Legacy VTK file of the C-alpha trace (Angstrom):
# vtk DataFile Version 3.0
C-alpha trace
ASCII
DATASET POLYDATA
POINTS 346 float
0.000 0.000 0.000
2.831 2.410 0.895
4.611 1.604 -2.376
1.379 2.146 -4.280
0.876 5.607 -2.741
4.508 6.518 -3.403
4.099 5.505 -7.036
1.072 7.801 -7.266
3.270 10.789 -6.401
5.869 9.730 -8.965
3.343 9.101 -11.748
1.374 12.295 -11.065
4.600 14.339 -11.043
5.645 12.870 -14.399
2.194 13.601 -15.836
2.437 17.183 -14.532
5.802 17.687 -16.252
4.417 16.320 -19.545
1.342 18.574 -19.317
3.535 21.612 -18.516
5.678 20.984 -21.598
2.595 20.460 -23.777
0.984 23.632 -22.421
4.104 25.630 -23.258
4.451 24.151 -26.727
0.879 24.179 -28.030
-1.454 27.118 -28.540
-2.353 29.645 -31.200
1.407 29.703 -31.945
3.314 26.412 -31.979
6.684 26.608 -30.202
9.233 23.880 -30.861
11.550 22.359 -28.271
14.541 23.927 -30.005
12.952 27.379 -29.842
12.319 26.919 -26.128
15.939 25.910 -25.545
17.232 28.816 -27.655
15.020 31.279 -25.771
16.291 30.037 -22.398
19.901 30.162 -23.572
19.529 33.700 -24.926
17.816 34.794 -21.713
20.618 33.524 -19.466
23.196 35.067 -21.800
21.454 38.438 -21.459
20.482 38.552 -25.137
17.146 39.635 -26.573
14.899 36.981 -28.187
16.060 36.253 -31.745
12.563 35.489 -33.070
8.912 36.152 -32.345
8.546 32.567 -31.161
11.160 33.068 -28.471
9.406 36.266 -27.411
6.046 34.485 -27.208
7.645 31.726 -25.143
9.339 34.048 -22.629
6.762 36.820 -22.286
3.420 35.095 -22.882
3.429 31.299 -22.791
5.858 30.590 -19.934
4.398 33.020 -17.364
0.914 31.832 -18.282
1.757 28.165 -17.722
3.560 28.839 -14.433
0.699 31.023 -13.154
-1.851 28.392 -14.195
0.020 25.570 -12.454
0.487 27.575 -9.255
-3.166 28.665 -9.273
-4.416 25.099 -9.739
-2.319 23.835 -6.851
-3.315 26.678 -4.525
-7.041 26.399 -5.327
-6.882 22.638 -4.730
-5.218 23.143 -1.338
-7.849 25.756 -0.493
-10.510 23.150 -1.238
-8.804 20.665 1.097
-8.736 23.317 3.832
-12.413 24.174 3.498
-13.617 20.581 3.266
-11.502 19.652 6.276
-12.730 22.641 8.303
-16.412 22.112 7.503
-16.037 18.305 7.530
-18.114 18.280 4.362
-16.783 16.969 1.016
-19.223 19.168 -0.944
-17.783 22.479 0.279
-15.630 24.566 -2.072
-13.255 27.513 -1.436
-15.685 30.271 -2.374
-18.398 29.114 0.019
-17.660 31.902 2.526
-18.161 34.691 -0.011
-14.525 35.208 -1.014
-14.993 34.730 -4.768
-18.209 36.762 -4.924
-16.576 39.603 -2.998
-13.628 39.569 -5.390
-15.970 39.647 -8.390
-17.843 42.635 -6.970
-14.604 44.500 -6.291
-13.337 43.891 -9.828
-16.632 44.973 -11.377
-16.408 48.302 -9.539
-13.102 49.026 -11.276
-14.397 48.008 -14.700
-17.346 50.391 -14.428
-16.145 53.243 -12.237
-12.402 53.393 -13.007
-12.929 56.475 -15.184
-14.068 58.380 -12.091
-11.128 57.379 -9.891
-8.394 59.966 -9.216
-5.570 59.929 -11.746
-3.066 59.634 -8.889
-4.581 56.277 -7.889
-4.287 54.936 -11.411
-0.703 56.145 -11.759
0.275 54.646 -8.398
-1.382 51.249 -8.792
-1.294 50.856 -12.583
-2.223 47.352 -13.855
-2.796 46.132 -10.301
-5.944 48.269 -9.924
-8.357 45.406 -10.709
-6.495 42.858 -8.543
-6.332 45.373 -5.678
-10.075 46.048 -5.654
-10.818 42.339 -6.120
-8.618 41.504 -3.152
-10.269 44.201 -1.011
-13.725 42.918 -1.985
-12.794 39.326 -1.142
-11.285 40.338 2.199
-14.301 42.469 3.116
-16.736 39.664 2.233
-14.872 37.132 4.369
-14.587 39.597 7.267
-18.357 40.187 7.129
-19.040 36.452 7.142
-16.824 35.856 10.141
-18.108 38.916 12.060
-21.816 38.309 11.465
-21.583 34.583 12.233
-20.193 35.268 15.709
-22.650 34.647 18.509
-21.664 35.197 22.138
-17.951 34.939 21.331
-18.539 31.661 19.485
-18.479 30.924 15.777
-20.148 27.746 14.579
-19.502 26.055 11.265
-23.209 26.150 10.404
-23.483 29.903 11.009
-20.410 30.555 8.822
-21.938 28.451 6.055
-25.330 30.196 6.178
-23.905 33.715 6.388
-21.464 32.815 3.596
-24.359 31.922 1.308
-25.988 35.268 2.070
-22.778 37.231 1.420
-22.281 35.283 -1.806
-25.716 36.390 -2.980
-25.005 39.957 -1.930
-21.695 40.042 -3.805
-23.228 38.577 -6.963
-26.087 41.080 -6.729
-23.564 43.915 -6.499
-21.739 42.588 -9.542
-25.070 42.325 -11.389
-25.820 45.947 -10.564
-22.411 47.023 -11.872
-23.081 45.038 -15.064
-26.419 46.835 -15.420
-24.678 50.221 -15.150
-21.869 49.237 -17.507
-21.556 50.013 -21.163
-21.133 47.171 -23.597
-17.285 46.947 -23.510
-17.306 47.204 -19.712
-19.989 44.530 -19.423
-17.929 42.229 -21.659
-14.890 42.794 -19.442
-16.909 41.902 -16.332
-18.363 38.762 -17.895
-15.012 37.613 -19.314
-13.228 38.186 -15.991
-16.074 36.453 -14.128
-15.490 33.335 -16.243
-11.765 33.243 -15.528
-8.826 33.728 -17.876
-5.033 33.486 -17.902
-4.678 35.662 -21.001
-3.248 38.567 -18.981
-0.607 36.522 -17.144
2.732 38.262 -16.634
5.902 37.821 -14.587
4.730 40.271 -11.919
1.704 38.085 -11.199
3.871 34.972 -11.269
6.193 36.494 -8.655
3.320 37.367 -6.314
1.629 33.972 -6.677
4.979 32.179 -6.203
5.422 33.943 -2.864
1.851 32.926 -2.018
2.659 29.336 -2.999
5.656 29.256 -0.645
3.451 30.618 2.137
0.818 27.954 1.406
3.478 25.233 1.559
4.587 26.243 5.048
0.968 26.703 6.181
0.161 23.194 4.971
2.873 21.689 7.158
1.226 23.360 10.168
-2.399 22.540 9.292
-2.129 18.843 8.374
-2.192 17.483 11.919
-5.113 19.653 13.190
-7.101 18.836 10.034
-6.573 15.126 10.688
-7.865 15.650 14.223
-10.911 17.508 12.829
-11.864 14.353 10.924
-12.860 12.843 14.264
-15.181 15.756 15.136
-14.797 19.081 16.937
-15.055 17.659 20.451
-12.525 14.929 19.751
-10.178 17.460 18.126
-10.439 19.666 21.224
-9.578 16.666 23.427
-6.501 16.112 21.260
-5.307 19.647 21.994
-6.595 21.600 18.982
-7.637 25.162 19.838
-10.729 25.197 17.620
-11.342 28.933 17.716
-7.736 29.827 16.913
-7.389 27.108 14.280
-10.651 28.082 12.562
-9.531 31.705 12.413
-6.170 30.736 10.908
-7.777 28.545 8.245
-10.244 31.266 7.249
-7.532 33.929 7.041
-5.219 31.728 4.975
-8.072 30.613 2.706
-9.133 34.218 2.149
-5.582 35.215 1.263
-5.211 32.306 -1.150
-8.517 32.633 -2.975
-8.518 36.448 -2.993
-5.085 36.764 -4.605
-5.714 34.044 -7.192
-9.185 35.359 -8.031
-7.956 38.950 -8.251
-5.506 38.000 -11.021
-7.392 35.428 -13.079
-11.069 35.835 -12.191
-13.399 33.190 -10.806
-12.529 29.566 -11.607
-14.929 27.106 -10.071
-14.842 23.408 -9.196
-11.044 22.971 -8.934
-11.168 23.287 -5.149
-14.245 21.058 -5.037
-13.315 18.206 -7.387
-9.553 17.798 -6.890
-9.721 16.835 -3.174
-12.224 14.091 -4.071
-9.931 12.681 -6.755
-6.897 12.789 -4.480
-8.708 11.091 -1.570
-9.449 8.153 -3.851
-5.730 7.877 -4.572
-3.931 8.581 -1.282
-6.636 8.482 1.404
-7.773 11.128 3.892
-4.500 11.736 5.720
-3.838 15.440 5.137
-0.070 14.928 5.295
-0.425 13.025 2.014
-3.583 14.743 0.765
-2.191 18.295 0.672
0.958 17.725 -1.447
-0.886 15.373 -3.796
-3.624 17.997 -4.245
-1.020 20.549 -5.322
0.281 18.257 -8.073
-3.089 17.074 -9.365
-4.730 20.502 -9.030
-1.954 22.041 -11.132
-2.268 19.267 -13.735
-6.042 19.539 -14.091
-6.078 23.326 -14.413
-3.253 23.208 -16.978
-5.227 20.674 -19.013
-8.330 22.888 -18.811
-6.309 25.910 -19.949
-4.812 23.921 -22.821
-8.294 22.895 -23.979
-9.502 26.503 -23.643
-6.691 27.675 -25.925
-6.883 24.898 -28.528
-10.607 24.215 -28.886
-11.374 27.341 -30.942
-7.810 28.468 -31.726
-6.732 31.179 -32.366
-9.702 32.374 -30.274
-9.713 31.509 -26.583
-12.541 30.163 -24.425
-12.691 31.453 -20.820
-11.236 28.688 -18.681
-14.138 28.882 -16.199
-16.424 27.494 -18.909
-14.195 24.439 -19.317
-13.897 23.758 -15.577
-17.655 24.183 -15.116
-18.505 21.868 -18.033
-16.351 19.137 -16.501
-16.857 19.940 -12.817
-20.641 20.362 -12.721
-21.478 16.768 -13.822
-18.880 15.389 -11.386
-20.394 17.503 -8.607
-23.883 16.154 -9.386
-22.545 12.585 -9.235
-20.835 13.279 -5.905
-23.978 14.932 -4.545
-26.166 11.975 -5.527
-23.635 9.598 -4.001
-23.596 11.611 -0.766
-27.399 11.678 -0.567
-27.567 7.961 -1.353
-25.162 7.188 1.513
-27.196 9.326 3.935
-30.483 7.716 2.891
-29.018 4.243 3.456
-27.762 5.293 6.857
LINES 1 347
346 0 1 2 3 4 5 6 7 8 9 10 11 12 13 14 15 16 17 18 19 20 21 22 23 24 25 26 27 28 29 30 31 32 33 34 35 36 37 38 39 40 41 42 43 44 45 46 47 48 49 50 51 52 53 54 55 56 57 58 59 60 61 62 63 64 65 66 67 68 69 70 71 72 73 74 75 76 77 78 79 80 81 82 83 84 85 86 87 88 89 90 91 92 93 94 95 96 97 98 99 100 101 102 103 104 105 106 107 108 109 110 111 112 113 114 115 116 117 118 119 120 121 122 123 124 125 126 127 128 129 130 131 132 133 134 135 136 137 138 139 140 141 142 143 144 145 146 147 148 149 150 151 152 153 154 155 156 157 158 159 160 161 162 163 164 165 166 167 168 169 170 171 172 173 174 175 176 177 178 179 180 181 182 183 184 185 186 187 188 189 190 191 192 193 194 195 196 197 198 199 200 201 202 203 204 205 206 207 208 209 210 211 212 213 214 215 216 217 218 219 220 221 222 223 224 225 226 227 228 229 230 231 232 233 234 235 236 237 238 239 240 241 242 243 244 245 246 247 248 249 250 251 252 253 254 255 256 257 258 259 260 261 262 263 264 265 266 267 268 269 270 271 272 273 274 275 276 277 278 279 280 281 282 283 284 285 286 287 288 289 290 291 292 293 294 295 296 297 298 299 300 301 302 303 304 305 306 307 308 309 310 311 312 313 314 315 316 317 318 319 320 321 322 323 324 325 326 327 328 329 330 331 332 333 334 335 336 337 338 339 340 341 342 343 344 345
């Protein structure tokens, strides 16, 4: 059994490397292996790209693939966190209003950016949309946590119910912004709301890489308490887990993860919901194994979805959220029916 689980890590890592190479090579512009090697060699020698293909590889394709892989891994880990915290396999990262808050914040910029002071635009530049999306996500999560408090206690059920309400509020705000928007602005809102990596750049890659390192160290701290949570809140408390403190940490880290990813690429659903299910079938429920495996498989699945989004109607590009929803929604229905079937038998 141990050898089987170890082989899963090896095989999934090999598959990830193959998918990364394919994602870099294929797209509206085909980049050969030799062109990739030449581009890397010229970069390390301090030379400018010698062809348009090398420029596409270094400035467009490579940052996009790295950002996509990092985002898939982080969203998958966020799903593991939320499902472990709520002890419910049907929970996904945006359940506490983070994604809806980010969408509302971004829509404000798309519609009202023309009225913002010029100094703001000059200071923030291309990070204006991500900044407002991050602020919206943080505000939504803060509201959920604050409202769900009752007599210094915060129950999982109250967080879930208030999160649904804040989700609706955020989506309503985004709908209102869409109503006020002109046609190009409305298209920007809708396209961002469906998720896209078309604007990936090295600045975003740097920020998300730092986030990925932070997530890695957080995962080493959260694995043991999450395993204890599998037994129930009372049992976890008996084992020494400070539930209030741990819950607050998980929510803060989840907000940071989802808000930053969503602020750069828009809303991408189902990765944080489906990947943990797939990984549990492969390595079990031990979070020490579940978290690293989720990073690998989450990155692989999102890269595959992005590759399909770029190739299906090439040279046009389909928003990646459409691809993940087309695949994820049927899987979610199957999981939901399975969950209800188990409960009815019990």
